[in-house]
C-alpha positions in Angstrom: -32.9 -25.9 -3.4 -31.8 -23.0 -1.2 -33.5 -22.9 2.2 -34.8 -19.3 1.9 -37.5 -17.1 3.3 -38.4 -13.7 1.9 -38.9 -10.5 3.9 -40.0 -7.2 2.4 -38.0 -4.2 3.7 -39.5 -0.8 3.1 -36.8 1.6 1.9 -38.0 5.2 1.9 -34.9 7.2 1.2 -32.1 4.9 -0.1 -34.1 4.0 -3.2 -37.1 5.5 -5.0 -39.7 6.6 -2.5 -42.3 4.0 -1.9 -40.4 1.2 -3.5 -40.2 -2.2 -1.7 -37.3 -4.6 -1.8 -37.4 -8.3 -1.0 -34.5 -9.6 1.0 -33.9 -13.4 0.9 -32.8 -14.8 4.3 -31.5 -18.3 4.9 -33.3 -20.4 7.4 -30.4 -22.9 7.7 -28.9 -20.5 10.2 -30.9 -18.1 12.2 -30.3 -14.6 10.9 -28.9 -12.3 13.5 -28.5 -9.2 11.4 -30.9 -6.3 11.4 -31.5 -3.8 8.6 -30.7 -0.2 9.7 -31.4 3.0 7.9 -29.7 6.2 9.0 -29.5 9.5 7.1 -30.7 7.7 3.9 -28.1 5.0 4.1 -29.1 1.4 4.6 -26.6 -1.0 6.3 -26.7 -4.2 8.4 -25.8 -4.8 12.0 -26.0 -7.5 14.7 -28.1 -6.5 17.7 -25.8 -8.5 19.9 -22.8 -6.4 18.9 -24.8 -3.2 19.2 -25.3 -4.0 22.9 -21.5 -4.1 23.6 -20.4 -0.7 25.0 -17.9 1.3 23.1 -18.2 -0.7 19.8 -19.0 0.6 16.4 -19.8 -1.9 13.7 -21.8 -2.4 10.5 -21.9 -3.9 7.0 -22.8 -1.8 4.0 -25.4 -2.6 1.4 -25.8 -1.3 -2.2 -28.2 1.4 -0.9 -27.7 5.0 -0.1 -24.7 6.1 -2.1 -24.2 8.2 -5.2 -22.4 5.8 -7.7 -24.1 4.9 -10.9 -24.4 2.0 -13.3 -22.9 -1.3 -12.2 -21.6 0.5 -9.1 -25.0 1.7 -7.9 -25.0 3.0 -5.4 -22.9 2.5 -2.3 -19.7 1.3 -3.9 -16.7 1.5 -1.6 -13.9 0.5 -4.0 -11.5 3.0 -5.5 -10.0 0.3 -7.9 -12.9 -1.1 -9.9 -13.4 1.8 -12.3 -15.9 4.0 -10.4 -15.4 7.8 -10.2 -13.2 8.7 -7.2 -15.4 11.6 -6.2 -18.4 9.2 -5.9 -16.5 6.8 -3.8 -15.3 9.5 -1.5 -18.9 10.7 -1.1 -20.0 7.2 -0.4 -17.4 6.9 2.4 -18.6 10.2 3.9 -22.2 8.9 3.9 -21.6 5.5 5.3 -19.3 6.9 8.0 -21.9 9.5 9.0 -24.6 6.9 9.1 -22.6 4.5 11.4 -21.2 7.2 13.6 -17.5 7.9 12.7 -15.6 9.9 10.1 -13.6 8.8 7.0 -10.4 10.0 8.7 -10.9 7.3 11.3 -10.8 4.4 8.8 -7.9 2.0 8.3 -8.3 -0.2 5.3 -6.9 -3.7 4.4 -4.9 -4.6 1.2 -6.6 -7.9 0.4 -4.7 -10.5 -1.5 -6.2 -13.7 0.0 -3.4 -14.1 2.5 -3.6 -14.9 6.3 -1.5 -11.8 7.2 -2.8 -9.8 10.2 -1.6 -6.3 10.9 -1.7 -4.6 14.3 -3.2 -1.2 13.8 -2.1 1.9 15.8 -3.4 5.5 16.1 -0.9 6.7 13.4 -2.6 4.3 10.8 -5.8 6.3 10.8 -6.7 7.3 7.3 -4.7 4.6 5.6 -6.3 3.8 2.2 -8.7 6.7 2.6 -7.0 10.0 3.2 -3.5 8.8 2.6 -1.8 5.8 0.9 -1.4 2.6 2.7 2.3 1.9 3.8 1.7 -1.9 3.7 0.6 -4.6 1.3 -0.9 -8.1 1.5 -3.0 -7.5 4.6 -6.2 -9.4 4.9 -6.8 -8.9 8.6 -6.3 -6.3 11.3 -6.5 -6.0 15.0 -6.4 -3.0 17.3 -7.2 -1.8 20.8 -7.0 1.9 20.0 -10.2 4.0 20.5 -11.1 6.2 17.5 -9.8 3.7 14.9 -12.3 2.0 12.6 -11.1 -1.1 10.7 -12.5 -1.7 7.2 -12.3 -4.7 4.9 -14.1 -5.2 1.5 -16.4 -7.8 -0.1 -18.5 -9.1 -2.9 -19.0 -12.8 -1.9 -16.0 -13.5 0.4 -16.6 -13.9 4.1 -16.2 -11.0 6.6 -15.1 -12.1 10.1 -15.6 -9.7 13.1 -14.0 -10.2 16.5 -14.8 -8.2 19.6 -13.2 -8.8 23.0 -15.2 -6.6 25.5 -13.0 -7.7 28.4 -9.7 -6.4 26.9 -11.4 -3.8 24.7 -9.8 -5.1 21.6 -11.2 -5.9 18.1 -10.3 -7.7 14.9 -11.6 -7.8 11.4 -10.5 -10.3 8.7 -11.3 -11.1 5.1 -11.8 -14.8 4.5 -12.3 -16.0 0.9 -11.8 -19.7 0.2 -8.0 -19.4 0.4 -8.2 -17.5 3.7 -10.7 -20.0 5.1 -8.5 -22.9 4.0 -5.7 -21.1 5.7 -7.9 -20.6 8.8 -7.5 -16.8 9.0 -10.1 -16.7 11.7 -7.9 -18.8 14.0 -4.9 -16.7 13.0 -6.8 -13.5 14.0 -7.7 -15.0 17.4 -4.1 -15.9 18.0 -3.0 -12.4 17.1 -5.5 -10.9 19.6 -4.1 -13.3 22.3 -0.5 -12.3 21.5 -1.2 -8.5 21.3 -3.9 -8.0 24.0 -4.0 -11.1 26.1 -7.5 -11.8 24.8 -9.1 -15.0 26.0 -11.0 -16.8 23.2 -14.0 -17.5 25.5 -14.4 -13.7 26.0 -14.5 -12.9 22.3 -17.7 -12.4 20.3 -17.3 -13.3 16.6 -19.6 -12.7 13.7 -19.6 -14.1 10.2 -20.8 -11.5 7.8 -22.9 -11.5 4.6 -21.2 -13.6 1.9 -21.9 -16.3 -0.6 -23.9 -19.3 0.7 -23.3 -23.0 -0.1 -26.2 -23.2 -2.5 -24.6 -20.5 -4.7 -20.9 -21.4 -4.2 -19.8 -24.0 -6.8 -16.1 -24.8 -6.7 -13.7 -27.2 -8.5 -11.7 -30.1 -7.0 -8.6 -28.2 -6.3 -10.5 -26.0 -3.8 -11.9 -29.1 -2.1 -8.5 -30.7 -1.9 -7.3 -27.6 0.0 -10.2 -28.0 2.5 -9.6 -31.7 2.9 -6.0 -30.9 4.1 -7.3 -28.3 6.5 -10.4 -29.9 8.0 -10.7 -33.3 9.6 -12.6 -35.9 7.6 -15.5 -35.9 10.2 -16.4 -32.4 8.9 -16.4 -33.1 5.2 -20.1 -33.9 4.9 -20.9 -30.7 6.6 -18.7 -28.6 4.4 -19.2 -29.8 0.8 -21.0 -32.2 -1.5 -20.0 -33.4 -5.0 -21.9 -32.9 -8.2 -21.5 -34.1 -11.8 -18.5 -32.8 -13.8 -16.1 -32.8 -10.9 -17.8 -29.8 -9.2 -18.7 -29.3 -5.6 -20.9 -27.0 -3.4 -18.8 -25.5 -0.6 -20.1 -24.0 2.7 -17.8 -21.2 3.8 -20.2 -20.2 6.6 -19.9 -23.6 8.3 -16.2 -23.8 7.6 -15.6 -20.6 9.4 -17.9 -21.5 12.2 -15.9 -24.7 12.8 -12.6 -22.7 12.7 -14.0 -20.2 15.3 -15.1 -23.1 17.6 -11.7 -24.7 17.2 -10.1 -21.4 18.2 -11.9 -21.5 21.6 -14.7 -19.1 20.9 -18.0 -20.1 22.6 -20.7 -21.3 20.3 -23.2 -18.8 21.8 -20.7 -16.0 20.9 -20.6 -16.9 17.2 -23.1 -14.8 15.2 -24.2 -16.0 11.7 -25.3 -13.8 8.8 -28.3 -15.6 7.3 -27.8 -13.3 4.3 -26.1 -14.4 1.0 -24.6 -11.8 -1.3 -25.3 -13.9 -4.4 -29.0 -14.5 -3.4 -29.5 -10.8 -3.0 -27.7 -9.1 -5.9 -29.9 -5.9 -5.8 -29.3 -5.4 -2.1 -25.6 -6.6 -1.9 -22.8 -6.7 -4.4 -22.0 -10.2 -5.6 -19.0 -11.0 -7.9 -20.7 -14.3 -9.1 -24.1 -12.9 -9.6 -22.8 -9.9 -11.6 -20.1 -11.9 -13.4 -17.5 -9.4 -12.0 -19.3 -6.2 -13.0 -19.8 -4.7 -9.6 -18.6 -2.5 -6.7 -17.5 -3.5 -3.2 -19.3 -3.7 0.1 -17.6 -2.7 3.3 -17.3 -4.3 6.7 -16.6 -1.7 9.5 -15.5 -2.3 13.1 -14.2 0.2 15.6 -13.8 1.3 19.1 -15.5 4.6 20.0 -13.4 7.5 21.0 -13.0 8.0 24.7 -14.5 11.2 26.2 
């Protein structure tokens, strides 16, 4: 059974006035994320990252947008069938709530690769106000103030990276293929190459995504993890069930990858929130059987005065 506790969050503007919502939090890992509500938009943030000067970050929820039906209400995908005008209004709202503008955003083109793109000032607006000139990008890094990186989710794992010493950031999308490919480690290496980042200076956060209790996979997925991870980790990462099925822990897998990359254990922040356990609060592909919108992870450097 999932190790869960329930907290009741009072939402006054994002949903019907006076309605209460229960959020299920995992107790296997201490939850570091706080619920924030700004200008009628509800999003999630880590207090540890909020303390770092010059950093903008957050993770959207389903609350506070204008989309309807299966996309209700803060859908951030232009490609799942929602009305474009609604998605653009959702971006305007989430950006205003977090403290940037839609024109600052640079989006990924996620295809479950381990490809990382270095983002520059001229990339601002890619995927939002102008077409992306690139494909197959699941991670991005930058050191440019005024740029906000954005990646998208409905069960896969968001990975945030902040180097306060070199004032550089990274944001990567890690599904099971990206995790097996160790995209977290690839992102850290990219930050070392581009910005001379030292892993011990980097803060990393694993964002809301599907938990082990909800994530059933087949043997081919486990085979890929057995090739990537030493045998001593297997008991921590997965267990077998009847019918050739397994339960896989993407949170622990990414935590191991971050530690192997040289990031300090006390600099790794866990989510404690499962998308599939909270389908009214967060979009989940599995819980909705594919009928859903997308959540957004945002990470940027504030513009210099």
